[in-house]
Each structure stands twice: as structure tokens, then as C-alpha cells.
C-alpha positions in Angstrom: 114.9 126.1 148.0 112.0 123.7 147.3 110.5 122.1 150.3 110.1 118.3 150.4 106.6 117.1 150.4 105.9 115.0 153.5 104.3 111.6 152.9 101.6 110.5 155.2 102.6 107.0 156.5 99.0 106.0 156.8 98.5 106.4 153.1 101.5 104.1 152.4 100.0 101.4 154.6 96.9 101.4 152.5 98.7 100.8 149.3 99.4 97.1 148.3 103.1 96.3 148.1 104.4 94.8 144.9 107.6 93.1 143.7 109.5 93.5 140.5 107.7 90.5 139.1 105.4 90.8 136.1 103.1 88.2 137.6 99.5 89.5 137.9 98.5 90.5 141.4 96.1 88.2 143.2 93.2 89.9 145.1 90.9 88.2 147.5 87.9 86.4 145.9 84.4 86.0 147.1 82.9 82.6 147.3 80.7 83.5 144.2 83.7 84.6 142.2 85.8 81.5 143.1 82.9 79.2 142.3 82.1 81.0 139.1 85.7 80.7 137.9 85.8 77.0 138.8 82.5 76.4 136.8 84.0 78.1 133.8 87.3 76.2 134.1 85.5 72.8 134.4 83.2 73.7 131.5 86.2 74.6 129.2 88.0 71.4 130.3 84.9 69.4 129.3 84.8 71.2 125.9 81.3 72.4 126.6 79.9 75.7 125.3 78.0 78.0 127.8 74.8 77.1 125.9 75.4 73.3 126.3 76.2 73.5 130.0 73.2 75.8 130.7 70.9 73.4 128.9 72.3 70.4 130.8 71.8 72.2 134.1 68.3 73.5 133.2 69.2 77.2 133.5 69.4 80.1 131.0 72.6 81.0 129.3 72.4 84.5 130.8 72.2 83.0 134.3 75.2 80.8 133.7 77.1 83.9 132.5 76.3 85.7 135.7 77.3 82.6 137.8 80.7 82.3 135.9 81.4 86.0 136.4 80.6 85.8 140.2 77.7 88.3 139.9 75.1 86.2 141.6 74.9 83.6 144.4 73.1 80.5 142.8 70.7 78.4 144.8 71.9 75.0 146.1 69.7 73.3 143.6 71.4 75.2 140.8 74.8 74.3 142.2 73.8 70.7 142.3 72.5 70.8 138.7 75.7 72.4 137.5 77.8 69.8 139.2 75.7 67.0 137.7 76.0 68.5 134.2 79.7 68.7 134.6 79.9 65.2 136.1 81.8 66.3 139.2 81.0 66.3 142.9 79.4 69.4 144.3 82.5 69.9 146.5 84.7 70.4 143.5 82.8 73.6 142.6 84.0 75.1 145.9 87.5 73.7 145.8 89.1 76.9 144.3 87.8 78.9 147.3 88.9 76.4 149.9 92.3 75.6 148.4 95.4 75.7 150.6 98.4 77.8 149.6 101.6 75.7 149.9 104.7 76.8 151.8 107.8 74.6 152.1 110.5 75.3 154.7 113.8 73.5 154.7 116.5 74.3 157.3 120.1 74.6 156.2 121.6 71.2 155.5 118.3 69.3 155.8 117.3 69.1 152.1 116.4 65.7 150.9 119.3 64.0 149.1 117.9 62.2 146.1 118.9 60.1 143.1 117.4 62.2 140.3 116.8 60.5 137.0 119.9 60.8 135.0 122.1 61.6 138.0 125.8 61.0 137.1 128.7 59.9 139.3 129.9 62.7 141.6 126.8 64.8 141.0 124.9 65.3 144.3 121.3 66.6 144.3 119.6 68.0 147.4 115.9 68.9 147.0 115.2 72.1 148.9 111.4 72.3 148.7 108.3 71.0 147.0 104.8 72.1 146.0 101.7 69.9 146.4 99.3 71.7 144.1 99.0 74.1 141.2 99.5 73.8 137.5 103.2 74.2 137.6 105.8 72.0 139.3 108.8 73.8 140.8 111.9 71.8 141.8 114.7 73.7 143.6 117.9 71.7 143.9 121.3 72.4 145.5 123.7 70.6 143.2 127.2 69.7 144.3 129.8 68.4 141.9 132.3 66.6 144.0 136.0 65.9 143.2 135.1 62.7 141.5 132.4 64.3 139.3 132.6 63.8 135.6 131.3 66.3 132.9 128.0 65.5 131.3 126.1 67.6 128.7 123.3 65.2 127.9 120.6 66.2 130.4 117.3 66.9 128.8 113.9 67.3 130.4 110.7 69.4 130.0 110.4 73.0 131.3 112.7 75.8 132.1 115.8 75.7 134.3 117.5 78.5 136.2 121.0 78.1 137.5 122.8 80.3 140.1 126.5 79.6 140.7 127.5 79.5 144.3 131.0 78.1 144.5 133.6 76.8 142.1 133.9 77.4 138.4 132.4 75.5 135.4 131.9 75.8 131.7 128.2 74.9 131.2 126.9 73.9 127.9 123.4 74.5 126.6 122.6 73.3 123.0 125.5 74.7 120.9 126.7 77.4 123.3 129.0 77.2 126.4 128.9 79.6 129.3 131.8 80.2 131.8 130.0 80.3 135.2 131.7 81.8 138.3 130.1 82.5 141.7 127.3 85.0 141.3 126.6 84.1 137.6 123.1 83.1 136.5 121.9 81.1 133.6 118.3 80.4 132.5 117.4 78.2 129.6 114.9 75.9 127.8 115.8 72.6 129.4 114.4 70.5 126.5 117.8 71.2 124.7 120.8 69.1 125.8 122.7 70.8 128.7 125.1 70.2 131.5 128.6 70.9 132.9 131.1 70.5 130.0 134.4 71.4 131.8 134.9 71.4 135.5 137.4 74.1 136.2 137.4 74.6 140.0 136.1 71.7 142.1 134.1 71.0 144.2 131.4 73.3 142.9 127.9 74.1 144.0 125.0 75.8 142.3 121.3 76.3 142.8 119.2 74.8 140.1 115.4 75.6 139.9 113.4 73.5 137.3 109.9 74.6 136.4 107.5 72.6 134.2 103.8 72.0 133.6 102.3 69.4 135.9 101.3 66.3 133.8 97.6 65.7 133.5 96.4 62.6 135.5 
């Protein structure tokens, strides 16, 4: 009979835990790496080549490459020259290293009731969290369709929407397809197409709706 190989708990503690998500893992960055990535990002946003930025800052292209890849720690005068060439304050070059990571906590029943654009009679929206920064906007809603709610399939907006059915029963339309949703069912779709509850079967009903879209440029 084969003996089970014992696992050393200390070796498990050293391994990073992951989830089932395909999102790339984020490791800790040094100040040089964070600043270098920010310089590259700002250069690309300004449509500057590495050669053009290097010339504007009075440094060599090879030095700029090392800075953008976080391989060297530039002098303060070089940092100031890069900021000037990019037309940004020096502090912006360090913002990626100093950025805060948002966390939003909402206790049960304390979500913000809002009148979302396009809200229809009998459709209640409760915002369950918010994010202040980042390229993507995530809006989690608890949606309740009350007894006086009316069907509406004309919602359209940018991004992707995920729906998880909690209570009740509904036929939900997306583009030219309908889906019979019961508690525990999930639906994710491109929200640029017309969508919404087409037939309210068991009311009242509640479902979690998470909308994700690109943050508009200011």
C-alpha cells in the first residue's frame, strides 16, 4: 500500500495563494519600477517615441530605456527633466507607487438608493459599493422589481453587465434572445445591446447587477 507523502506546512505558507481568475498576479514593485512604468505610460499617452522623450529630457535613449524598465534609480535632476519634457508635475511620476487601493464596505440594508438614468417605475436600485480610481468603473447594484414594476427591455449603456438572480422569476431579454432566470441563475452580456426584464413572472424579484465599463477620459 502506497504511503501518502506528507506536505511540509511551512512550504505551503511560502507559496502565493491564487484564485480561479485569469487576471495577472500583481507583485510588489520597487519605487524605480513604479516610476519607470509611469514614465512609459505618460510617454505613450503623449504619443512620444523614446527617442523624442530622451532628447527632450537631455538624456540618452539607452538611459531612458533603463529608467522605464526600473533598472536604475535616476537622479533628481533627471526626474525633473523627464517631468518637464512630459509636461507633468514631478509628483505625478511617483503617483503609481503611492496610489491607494480602494476598498468599499456596505453593511446589509445600507446601500445608497439612487435614481439611475433610465430607471423605470417599480425598479429600485441600491448601489452597493464604489471605486474612486483605476481605468475601469465597477457599479454593483441590488435591483428590486416591486409589485408595481413594469417590463422594460430598452436599457442600453457602455460596458459589460453581470446579473445574478436572488429571488423571484423573470424572463430577461438581451438583443434578440430571452432567458428564463430563477434564483441562482446568472447572465453576463454586452450591455450596449438593448436589454431588460421582458416578462415578470414571480414578483417581487431581486437580482444583483454588476456593470463594468471603461472610465471616460477627462
